[in-house]
Phi, psi and omega in degrees: 000158182301138179285140178286159174289170184298315181294318179296319179296321179296320178295318179295320179297318178297318179293322176301320177295321178297316179294318179300321178297322179291322176299314179298318181293334181270007179091015175104005183202136170228151176295154181297328179301323178288321176300314182296321179297316178294317183295329183262327193233004178301124185307128177078347184231328182295160186305314181272354180258353179264189186254010183293152179282119189247331192251151176088182185295336179271356182255213185263338181201165180242125176262168183304316180298334181284348180284344181142174187286348188294332177297308180293323180298326178280315178303329183302331179298316178288322178301314182296320181295315181296319178295323178295330182272351184229276180204150182281058179229137179232129177238113178261129180260130178062069189278005174058234182283350185091359184296318180296319179299315179301308185291325176294316179300317180297316183288320177296324175296317178301323181274003184057044183225034181297142172289150173294326180219129174249105180262144177237120175269111184217123182274337184272121176298323179295319179288324175303315181296320180293320179295317180298318180296319180297316181290318181296327182276328185264321182225059185302328181289348180251359182301329181294342177276349188258136175223157182247138180241156174246359176204164178295143176290167180288332179213144181211131170242136181129213182247127172255117187246129178225107178256118182052056176247314184298326183294340181261009176275142184304143179236152169269143176258134181234145174237119177263120177221181186296335184266357180145200181238126183246146171266127179270121180236193188238134176229187177233140178213120180054040177078008181239148173289144182213155179277137174219131180263142174226154178303133176289155183211170174063212183296327178300317178296318179300315180296319179294321179294320178296319179295319179298321180289322184281328189247001178051059183285135181282162177299138180087005182289132179241130176200188185242154167229131179251091174292331180296314181297317179297318180293324180294318178297320177296322178295321177295320179300325183292337183260345184281124174269296174225118182160201185210154167260129175242113187244125182237123183192173177264139182166194188216161164291163190306315186289337173277321182299313183258041175290145186298336180280344178268067193272356180241014175079190184237006183303132182211150179238153182227124181217117178050049179069013175253129174259133182206166186258022187252093183291344180275356181284121174045064178308135180092343181253358180225153175280146176235126184223164169218149178297161184263133171273097186289336175296315179296320178299312182293318178302317180295316180295317182291322176298328182272005173110004178269165176245137176289121182257345179167151177210124183207173171288158177298320181300310181299317180300313182292321177296318177299326182275004173097032182302316183294324178292322178294318178297324183292348176297333181261119183298135179294341179274011171245075191302326182295331176268320189285316187298318176298323178292317179297321177296319178296318179300317179301317180294324184288328188242346182295136176300335179278350180246249185258350191299319183261320183292323178279137180238160175233129178231139177239131176232138185204177175227136173069019178266115191264347184245152174300141181277140184307317187290350185236018183294333173223154178074020179291133182246025183304328181293340180284346181283000000 
């Protein structure tokens, strides 16, 4: 993989020292969820808290909004409907480069459906600055509608949107074997991070035992549980008065996630367009992700008072929201404009790309009408 520059390597070395210090202070071991949290979110050093370029072809990975405006232009149909059924407020969590916000604002303006307030929840000061610059340069006349938050508000009506956010929330690693259930954590040996297993305990153990009973996991099975994602969805449910959460990410329902053939889990890292399974590589310079257990997400939301409004593949959702009509705005006989859009559409909906692996789930309160994105192809029964 490409070698980091001197300054980037120095930053990673400093973060490694910070993590090593926490391991020592904890008696020589921390859970992987804590390692992942430090590697991604440690102020000034973590992957999402630093200033490195992360998104797009020049970064470490490409998200749907970075493929072009057609994703947001199609998504806007569902955004507009939810706001019309609740309140004209939009809260985007983890807005990345700001590209989705820019394209959504432009399309919602075109549809005469602009939110009164577009809030962005972003913990990274560097990303806040990048988002502000993107909006100020592309849609300066709408910048006054946009505000930045560092925590969830106490109350919210409208649409809360999270695109590829849940996959970057810390996960616990579990090993199911014949002698019991162990939590896989991180220690240090000869100056290197290393895996060490300890018996699981508390609610994590209860959750792991329930999964073993429901999914018949074989001995030696390794996978993830994200208590953080479930807790975050419950926290969102607590603030929603009338509105919906729209969550877009890659993952599976529980029985597919914990299938016996998926015996090594879904943990994956992304560095300079390279995907690999080594989370100890260059802490702070690479993304660390895990697929989303959508059954756990929905269970948490419904337990906290939300209603499941729909669950589908990204391809089905986008077609329901009018993807082909949006593409048809650009004439096919203008290849310089049309072909990049057609290529983006292929990546968004192809089963070999993002179409099947990526899912969309909506949870809400006080939404009285069926949502546009789930009118056909709803897979809620698979959860």
